[in-house]
C-alpha positions as CSV (number, residue, x, y, z in Angstrom):
1,M,105.9,105.6,82.2
2,K,103.8,103.3,84.1
3,M,100.1,104.0,84.3
4,R,97.2,102.3,86.0
5,T,95.1,100.5,83.9
6,R,92.8,98.8,86.5
7,K,89.1,99.8,86.7
8,S,89.6,102.2,89.5
9,L,90.3,105.0,86.7
10,L,86.9,106.5,86.0
11,S,85.8,107.0,82.2
12,A,86.1,110.4,80.7
13,G,82.4,110.4,79.9
14,L,81.3,109.6,83.3
15,V,83.6,112.1,84.9
16,L,82.2,115.1,82.5
17,G,78.9,114.1,83.2
18,I,79.1,114.5,87.1
19,L,81.6,117.2,87.6
20,L,82.3,120.7,86.7
21,P,83.3,121.8,83.1
22,A,86.9,121.2,82.2
23,P,88.3,124.9,82.7
24,A,86.8,124.8,86.3
25,L,88.7,121.5,87.2
26,A,92.0,123.1,87.9
27,Q,90.4,125.0,90.9
28,D,89.4,121.7,92.6
29,A,91.6,119.8,94.9
30,L,91.6,117.2,97.6
31,T,93.5,117.9,100.8
32,I,95.6,115.5,102.8
33,A,96.3,116.8,106.4
34,N,99.6,115.5,107.9
35,M,100.7,116.2,111.5
36,S,104.4,116.2,110.7
37,F,107.1,116.1,113.2
38,R,110.4,117.6,111.5
39,T,111.5,119.2,114.5
40,G,112.2,118.0,118.1
41,P,114.0,114.7,119.4
42,Y,112.2,112.5,116.8
43,A,112.9,114.8,113.7
44,A,115.3,112.0,112.4
45,T,112.5,109.9,111.9
46,G,109.8,112.5,110.9
47,T,111.8,114.5,108.4
48,P,112.7,111.7,105.9
49,L,109.1,110.3,106.4
50,A,107.4,113.5,105.6
51,N,109.6,114.2,102.6
52,G,108.6,110.9,101.2
53,Q,105.1,111.6,101.7
54,R,105.1,115.1,100.1
55,D,107.2,114.0,97.1
56,Y,104.9,111.3,96.1
57,I,102.0,113.6,96.1
58,T,104.0,116.2,94.1
59,M,105.1,113.5,91.8
60,L,101.6,112.6,90.9
61,N,100.6,116.2,90.4
62,E,103.4,116.8,88.3
63,R,103.3,113.6,86.1
64,D,99.7,112.9,86.0
65,G,98.0,116.3,87.0
66,G,97.0,114.8,90.3
67,V,94.3,111.7,90.5
68,N,91.8,111.7,87.7
69,G,92.0,115.3,87.1
70,I,91.9,116.4,90.6
71,R,95.2,117.8,92.1
72,L,96.2,116.7,95.6
73,N,97.2,119.2,98.5
74,F,99.6,118.1,101.1
75,N,98.8,120.1,104.1
76,E,101.5,120.0,106.8
77,C,101.1,121.2,110.4
78,E,104.2,120.8,112.5
79,T,103.8,119.1,115.9
80,G,107.3,118.2,117.2
81,F,105.5,114.9,117.9
82,N,103.8,116.7,120.8
83,T,100.3,115.4,121.6
84,D,98.8,118.8,122.5
85,K,100.2,120.2,119.3
86,G,98.9,117.4,117.3
87,V,95.5,117.8,118.6
88,E,95.7,121.7,117.8
89,C,97.0,120.8,114.3
90,Y,93.9,118.6,113.7
91,G,91.7,121.6,114.7
92,K,93.5,123.9,112.3
93,I,94.0,121.6,109.0
94,G,91.5,118.6,109.6
95,A,88.2,120.3,108.7
96,T,89.5,121.1,105.2
97,S,90.9,117.6,104.6
98,I,89.5,114.1,103.5
99,I,92.0,112.4,105.7
100,A,94.3,113.1,108.6
101,L,97.7,111.4,109.5
102,P,98.2,112.0,113.2
103,W,101.3,109.9,113.5
104,S,101.9,110.2,117.5
105,P,100.0,107.6,119.5
106,G,98.9,110.1,122.0
107,T,97.4,112.4,119.4
108,T,95.8,109.6,117.6
109,T,94.2,108.5,120.8
110,D,93.1,112.1,121.6
111,I,91.5,112.9,118.3
112,L,90.0,109.5,117.6
113,P,86.6,110.6,119.2
114,K,86.7,113.9,117.4
115,A,87.5,112.3,114.0
116,A,84.6,109.7,114.5
117,A,82.1,112.5,115.1
118,D,83.6,114.5,112.0
119,K,83.3,111.2,109.9
120,R,86.9,111.8,108.9
121,P,89.3,108.9,108.7
122,L,92.7,108.8,110.4
123,L,95.6,106.9,108.7
124,V,98.7,105.9,110.6
125,P,100.5,103.4,108.7
126,G,102.5,100.9,110.8
127,A,101.6,103.1,113.8
128,G,99.1,104.0,116.2
129,F,98.0,101.4,118.4
130,S,97.4,97.8,117.4
131,A,93.7,97.4,118.3
132,M,92.9,100.2,115.8
133,S,93.0,97.4,113.2
134,D,89.4,96.2,114.5
135,G,87.3,98.1,111.9
136,K,84.1,97.1,113.6
137,T,85.2,99.0,116.7
138,F,87.2,101.8,114.8
139,P,85.4,102.5,111.7
140,F,87.4,105.8,111.2
141,A,91.0,104.5,112.1
142,F,93.4,102.7,109.8
143,N,96.9,101.3,110.5
144,P,97.9,99.2,107.4
145,P,99.9,97.4,106.2
146,V,100.9,95.9,109.6
147,T,100.5,96.5,113.3
148,F,103.0,96.8,116.1
149,W,101.7,93.5,117.5
150,D,102.1,91.9,113.9
151,G,105.7,93.1,114.0
152,A,106.3,91.7,117.6
153,T,105.1,88.2,116.4
154,M,107.2,88.5,113.3
155,I,110.4,89.3,115.4
156,M,109.8,86.6,117.8
157,K,109.3,83.9,115.0
158,N,112.5,85.1,113.4
159,I,114.9,85.2,116.4
160,A,113.4,81.6,117.3
161,G,114.4,80.3,113.7
162,G,110.8,79.5,113.2
163,D,110.5,77.3,116.3
164,L,109.3,79.4,119.4
165,D,110.0,76.5,121.5
166,T,113.8,77.1,121.1
167,L,113.2,80.4,123.2
168,R,112.6,78.3,126.5
169,G,115.0,79.2,129.2
170,K,116.3,82.2,127.2
171,K,116.4,86.0,128.4
172,I,115.2,88.7,126.1
173,V,115.4,92.4,126.8
174,L,113.0,94.9,125.2
175,L,114.7,98.3,125.1
176,Y,111.8,100.8,124.6
177,L,111.0,104.3,124.5
178,D,109.2,105.4,127.7
179,S,106.1,106.3,126.0
180,P,102.8,104.7,124.8
181,Y,104.5,103.7,121.6
182,G,107.3,102.0,123.4
183,E,104.8,100.2,125.8
184,E,102.9,99.0,122.9
185,P,104.4,95.5,122.8
186,I,104.9,94.6,126.5
187,A,101.6,93.0,127.0
188,L,102.0,90.8,123.9
189,L,105.5,89.9,124.7
190,K,104.6,88.9,128.2
191,E,102.2,86.4,126.7
192,Y,104.9,84.9,124.7
193,A,107.2,84.8,127.7
194,E,104.6,83.0,129.7
195,T,103.5,80.5,126.8
196,F,107.2,79.7,125.9
197,D,109.0,79.9,129.3
198,F,111.5,82.6,128.8
199,T,112.5,85.6,130.7
200,L,111.3,89.1,129.4
201,L,113.2,92.1,130.9
202,P,111.7,95.5,129.7
203,I,114.0,98.4,130.3
204,A,112.7,101.9,129.5
205,V,114.7,104.7,128.0
206,G,113.2,108.2,129.0
207,V,113.1,111.2,126.5
208,K,116.0,112.9,128.3
209,E,118.0,109.7,128.1
210,M,117.8,108.9,124.4
211,Q,121.1,109.9,123.4
212,S,123.0,108.9,126.3
213,Q,121.8,105.3,127.5
214,A,124.6,104.5,129.8
215,E,122.6,103.0,132.6
216,Q,120.6,100.9,130.3
217,W,123.4,99.4,128.4
218,A,125.4,98.9,131.7
219,R,122.2,96.9,132.9
220,I,121.9,94.9,129.6
221,K,125.8,94.0,129.8
222,D,125.2,92.8,133.4
223,E,122.0,90.6,132.5
224,R,123.8,89.3,129.3
225,P,120.5,88.5,127.5
226,D,120.3,86.5,124.4
227,F,118.5,89.2,122.4
228,V,117.7,92.8,122.8
229,L,114.6,94.0,121.0
230,L,114.9,97.7,120.0
231,W,111.7,99.6,120.2
232,G,113.2,103.0,119.5
233,W,112.1,106.3,117.8
234,G,113.9,109.4,116.7
235,A,117.2,110.0,118.4
236,M,116.9,107.0,120.7
237,N,117.9,104.7,117.9
238,A,121.2,106.4,117.3
239,G,121.7,106.3,121.2
240,A,121.0,102.7,121.2
241,F,123.5,101.7,118.5
242,A,126.3,103.6,120.2
243,G,125.3,102.0,123.6
244,A,125.4,98.6,122.0
245,A,128.9,99.0,120.5
246,K,130.3,100.5,123.6
247,A,128.8,97.5,125.6
248,E,130.4,95.1,123.1
249,F,126.9,93.4,122.6
250,P,126.7,91.3,119.6
251,M,125.0,93.4,117.0
252,D,123.2,90.4,115.2
253,R,121.3,89.9,118.6
254,L,120.0,93.5,118.5
255,V,116.8,93.4,116.5
256,G,114.6,96.4,116.0
257,I,110.9,97.4,115.1
258,W,110.7,99.2,111.6
259,W,110.8,102.7,113.2
260,S,114.4,101.8,114.5
261,G,115.9,101.4,111.1
262,S,117.1,104.9,110.0
263,D,119.9,104.6,107.4
264,E,121.3,108.0,108.6
265,D,121.5,107.0,112.2
266,L,123.5,103.6,111.2
267,K,125.7,105.4,108.9
268,V,127.1,107.4,111.8
269,V,127.9,104.0,113.6
270,G,128.9,102.4,110.3
271,E,130.9,99.2,110.5
272,A,130.4,99.1,114.2
273,A,126.8,98.5,113.5
274,K,127.2,95.6,111.1
275,G,124.9,92.7,111.8
276,Y,122.1,94.8,113.2
277,R,118.6,93.6,112.2
278,V,115.2,95.4,111.8
279,L,111.9,94.3,110.8
280,S,110.6,96.3,108.0
281,W,107.3,96.3,105.9
282,N,109.0,98.0,103.1
283,L,112.2,97.0,101.3
284,P,114.9,99.3,100.1
285,A,114.3,99.7,96.3
286,S,116.0,102.8,95.1
287,D,115.6,101.7,91.3
288,S,111.9,101.2,91.7
289,Q,109.8,103.0,89.1
290,T,108.2,105.0,91.8
291,L,111.4,106.4,93.0
292,Q,112.7,106.9,89.4
293,D,109.6,109.2,88.7
294,I,110.2,111.1,92.0
295,R,113.8,111.8,90.8
296,K,112.5,112.7,87.5
297,Y,109.4,114.9,88.3
298,V,110.2,116.3,91.9
299,V,114.0,116.1,92.9
300,A,115.5,117.1,89.3
301,T,112.9,119.9,89.1
302,G,113.9,121.4,92.5
303,K,110.5,120.6,93.9
304,S,111.6,118.3,96.8
305,Q,113.0,119.2,100.3
306,A,115.1,116.1,100.3
307,G,118.6,115.7,99.1
308,P,119.1,113.1,96.2
309,E,120.8,110.6,98.6
310,E,117.6,110.8,101.1
311,L,115.8,108.9,98.5
312,D,117.8,105.7,99.1
313,G,116.7,105.7,102.8
314,L,114.1,103.3,104.2
315,L,112.2,106.1,106.0
316,Y,111.8,108.4,102.9
317,Q,110.7,105.3,100.7
318,R,108.2,104.5,103.5
319,G,106.8,108.0,103.4
320,A,106.2,107.6,99.7
321,L,104.3,104.4,100.3
322,V,102.2,105.9,102.9
323,S,101.0,108.5,100.6
324,M,100.5,105.9,98.0
325,F,98.0,104.2,100.5
326,A,96.1,107.4,100.7
327,V,96.0,108.0,96.9
328,E,94.8,104.3,96.1
329,A,92.1,104.9,98.7
330,V,91.1,108.0,96.8
331,K,90.8,106.2,93.6
332,A,88.7,103.5,95.0
333,A,86.3,105.9,96.6
334,Q,86.2,108.0,93.3
335,E,85.2,104.9,91.4
336,H,82.7,103.5,93.8
337,F,81.0,106.9,94.3
338,E,81.3,108.1,91.0
339,T,82.7,111.4,91.7
340,R,86.2,112.6,91.6
341,L,85.7,115.3,94.3
342,I,85.1,112.8,97.3
343,S,84.1,113.6,100.9
344,A,85.9,112.6,104.1
345,E,83.3,109.9,104.6
346,Q,83.7,108.5,101.2
347,M,87.4,108.5,101.7
348,R,86.8,106.1,104.8
349,W,85.2,103.7,102.4
350,G,88.2,103.9,100.2
351,L,90.5,103.0,102.9
352,E,88.3,100.0,103.9
353,N,88.6,98.6,100.4
354,L,92.1,98.9,99.4
355,K,93.0,96.0,97.0
356,L,96.8,96.3,96.6
357,D,97.5,93.0,94.9
358,A,100.5,92.0,93.0
359,D,99.3,93.3,89.7
360,A,98.3,96.7,91.2
361,L,101.7,97.0,92.9
362,V,103.5,96.4,89.3
363,S,101.2,98.9,87.6
364,L,102.0,101.6,90.3
365,G,105.8,101.0,90.4
366,T,105.9,99.8,93.9
367,D,106.1,96.0,93.6
368,Q,109.9,96.0,94.6
369,M,108.9,98.1,97.8
370,I,106.2,96.3,99.5
371,G,104.1,93.1,99.5
372,P,100.5,92.6,98.7
373,F,97.7,93.4,101.1
374,S,93.9,94.3,101.2
375,T,91.8,96.0,103.9
376,S,88.1,95.3,104.6
377,C,85.4,96.7,107.0
378,G,86.6,94.4,109.8
379,D,90.4,94.5,109.0
380,H,91.8,97.9,108.8
381,A,95.3,97.0,108.9
382,G,95.6,94.2,106.1
383,H,98.3,92.3,108.0
384,A,100.8,92.3,105.2
385,A,104.2,90.6,105.2
386,A,107.5,92.2,106.4
387,W,111.1,91.2,106.0
388,M,114.1,91.3,108.3
389,L,116.8,93.6,107.1
390,Q,120.3,93.5,108.2
391,W,122.9,96.4,108.2
392,D,126.1,95.4,106.2
393,G,128.2,98.2,107.5
394,A,127.1,100.8,104.6
395,R,123.4,100.0,103.8
396,F,120.4,97.7,104.7
397,V,120.2,94.2,102.7
398,K,117.3,91.8,102.7
399,A,118.1,89.1,105.3
400,S,114.8,86.8,105.3
401,D,112.1,85.6,103.4
402,S,108.7,87.3,104.0
403,L,107.4,86.9,107.6
404,G,103.6,86.7,108.7
405,A,102.1,87.6,112.0
406,D,100.6,85.1,114.5
407,P,97.0,86.1,114.6
408,E,96.2,83.4,117.3
409,M,98.5,85.4,119.7
410,I,97.2,88.8,118.5
411,A,93.5,88.4,118.4
412,P,92.5,88.1,121.9
413,L,94.4,91.1,122.7
414,V,92.9,93.2,119.8
415,E,89.4,92.2,121.2
416,T,90.3,93.2,124.8
417,E,91.7,96.5,124.1
418,A,89.3,97.6,121.3
419,K,86.4,96.9,123.6
420,K,88.2,98.6,126.7
421,F,88.7,101.7,124.5
422,A,85.1,101.8,123.3
423,D,83.6,100.9,126.7
424,S,85.6,104.1,128.1
425,H,84.1,106.4,125.6
426,T,80.2,107.1,125.9
427,L,78.3,106.2,122.9
428,W,81.4,105.2,121.0
429,P,80.3,104.7,117.4
430,L,80.7,101.1,116.4
431,N,80.3,99.9,112.8
432,G,77.2,97.9,113.3
433,E,76.9,97.2,109.5
434,C,80.3,95.3,109.3
435,K,79.7,91.6,109.7
436,I,83.3,90.2,108.9
């Protein structure tokens, strides 16, 4: 069993000097609030994601007794990915937690002011809205390891073969869910289209059209684009794969963002989707030490809601990494503040000081699953690497070296959108102490 050896593990003498006597420690716990979406049109994404999150926490409780002797509670509140229900869930379970994971962009935006007033951090890994990476403006919001704008720049560089000038004169369709999430990359992609002289054609898919996208794919067939970028979510993804196959669109020119890469959706299409590519900030790694421990301590003992085959999926493994981010922030805060029962505000410090370097990932058993990154007071995303994966007809395989974002294209948008959000909220709490 691999154990952490870095300094973040508190010494036994220090712990006993600060906290309750050992017999009472079992009564203590730290709670993570998750606004899950196991139901509704996006359940295909939300269910494996939540299962991975929950199982990682359960594994630590079963294997290690929690984190430095403190057990972790994973408290779910079902939202169906509905903004109003998400806000309601925050009111129900947020107050007892050290961190909340809202997931829905609408919910995230609506509860940000409340979370800031509560001094409770929000964690939306690879989700939320990209400008949240500005820690000076959003001291209580975190979206590691990469933002959607990071992902958009990585996709553009990849389809251009590393030379964006090769996109001149081409036509690129953005097939996106008609929602704040789907609209997220449009402004940045318009900048790319203007800078590199290609045609961008955004095509929206409404919630009621997700499973049957006949109109959208008929238009794509008529337009004959060079590439289609898929910004899908939940049931929309399966509808897009079916539509592309029916329209006989070349699958290797259909490229998705990381939430458009569910193994289960692609297994339904099978060989017909061979060649489809998706950008992912986590790599498929079913034999990683973390997954082995989850199988041993959680699945084999009947404590998981996931089927054994689900552990091989990208979304389940991503969920496990999401919980890993939260847990490593807990450890960082425990060490820094010299207490195991940290507060929500102390948890914010931990999230702002994540140091997941190569050695840390090895000791955690996640080195095969994700690349190194770190956060700071000014950078709440970390801007880690991602990879292009390709569907081989049965599973995803790695199809590129690590890809990095283009900060020169992203930075002006972050500054503009962060300022716009802050200016629209009276007395918005900026982090004046952050100088970097």
